[in-house]
N, C-alpha and C positions, 0 to 999 in steps of 0.2 A: 157645953156652951160653944165650944171652938166649932162643932159641926154646924150649929145654928148659924153662927157667923159667916162661915163659908157659904152655906145656903142662901143667906140673903145677899151675899155680894154677886154670887153667881146670878140671882134673880135680877139684881140690879144691872149687870153686864148683859144678861139676855134682853131686857127691855131696851137698853141703849142700841143694841144692834138691830132693833127693828126701824123701819123708814120714819115712823112718828117718833121714835126714841132718839133719832139722829137729827132729825130736822127741827123738832120743836125748840130745843136750846138755840139752834141758829136763828130760827125766826124771832125768838124771844131778844136774843142779843142784837139782832139788827133793828128791831123795834126800839130798844133802849138806846142803841147808837143813834138812831134817826132822832129820837127825843132830845139827846143831847145837843145834837146839831141845831135843831130847831130852837131850843132854848138858847142857844148861844146867838143865833140870829136875831130872835126876838130881844134879847138883852143888849143887842147891837156891840157884842164882844168880838169884833171881827179880827182882833189880833190873838185871840185865843182859840178860835176855831180849828186851827191846824192841830190842836192837841187831840181833837176826835180822831185823827188819822193813826195816832198811836195805838188805838184800840184794835184796828183792822189786822195786825198781825196776830192778835190772839185768836180771831176768828178763823184766819187762815189756817193757824196750826191746829185748831180743833178739825177743821174739814179735812186737812192733810191726814191728820192721825187716824181718824174715822174712815176715810177712804183707803187707807193702807190695810185696815183690818178687812174691809170688804173686798179688795181688789186681789 
């Protein structure tokens, strides 16, 4: 059973190292963040829009971590 778990993990990591595997999560996260901001604007929650900035370090950390593996 442990051999199968290792194989599944390696398969997941190898998919993440492809360009699509790296950029699909970034695109999905960016679209989600844009929708948060659009919803905040539509709801006229001007004083809460700054909270969307708190999600940017997570995206930056992901990009930095995946760049470090490729570089």
